[in-house]
C-alpha positions, 0 to 999 in steps of 0.5 A: 221390918219397920217401925210404924208410926201408931206402933212407935207413939204406942211403945212411948206411951208405954202402952202393950208389949215389943213387937210380935208380943202376943199377951197385951193390948198393943194400942188403944182406939176409941171403941175399945182396945187394939189386940193381937191374937194368940190363937193361931187357929183362930187367925186361920179362921179369920183368914178363911180356913174351912177347918172352923167346927172343931180346931185341935189337931194338925191339919194334913189334908183338907179340901172345901170343894172349890176345885172339884171333885178330882180328888176322890175315888167313887164306888156305885153299889147300883144304878143310878148313884153318882157323885158330882160337883156342885154349886146347889148349896155349900158349907163355905164357898160356892161349891161342894159334892152332890151325891146321888144314891141308888134306888135299891133300899140300902144301896149306897155311894161311897166316897173315898180318899186315900192318904199316905200313912201319917206318923201315927199318932191321934188322928181326926177325919171330919165331914159336913153333910147337908142331908136329904130326907128318906135317907137310910143313913150317912156312914163315916169311916176312918181306916188305917192300913199298915204292917199290922193289918187294916184297922176301921173306925166307923159311925153312921146316922141313921135318919129315920130314927135320928140316932148317931150309931158306932161299929165296935171290934166285932162288927156291931153298932151301938147307939150313942146317948143322948141323941144329937140334934141335927139340922135337916135343911139343905142349906144348914150344914151338920158335921160328924168328926171321927177321933182314934188312936192309930197308935193303939189302934183304939177309938178317942170320940166320936162328934156330931154338931154339938154332941161328943161322945167318949169312945176311949179305949175301944178297940177298932174293927181289925179285917183284912191285909194291911197292903197297900199301907194307906190312910183313907177316910170314906163317906157313904149315903145309903138309899132308903125305902123311898128310892134314890135321894141326893145329899150334899158334902163338903169341907173334908179334913184330916188331922193328926196330933190330936188331944186325947179325951181330958 
């Protein structure tokens, strides 16, 4: 690749480092140093990646809903639940997924993404949502099905009590403290991320916005046959007593090789 005039002048002045080097400024302009980026995740973000909330791990699949909702399976407990493509709001870009919950209290609209089982490591599942008042809860779950059976890792945000809960190996729910802060406007997005150790079928951590909870060593919930082999991420919005409501989801991300809790 030919050297530019500016890079030649920089090197003649003894400033910076050789071509493609990263650890030092490569030049000087009137408003400050010109430096390269050492963090490829930061570079990707500046170029428009949706993976901005927690850049740890290697992305294996992500979706920003700019091309519709064709990547997902939808299950509905009862009418009038529906999942559709929407331009009403968005975390990034111009579109998101819009969930309408069933009218019956406690019924849900389920959004499921299925992937082939990955190489086992610490796996992350992330989704952002803009909530609507009077929902019962927002539920997020990561499930691995393989020769060991099916193992589930789930959290839920209880709207009325403003609590984040995780589900243990026996299926019981436990509230996490301190309570996380959450935005309630449909233009203000919240992000849930689950990270689990699929080698040992144990939790690593759960995150909601600025709050991260260390769950390392806690076992996932084992239930059912492991066929077909797959990795699934599920987002569910459950109705509250006030009946059918709307909420939005965006920027669904699966990662592998997540770091363990320090």
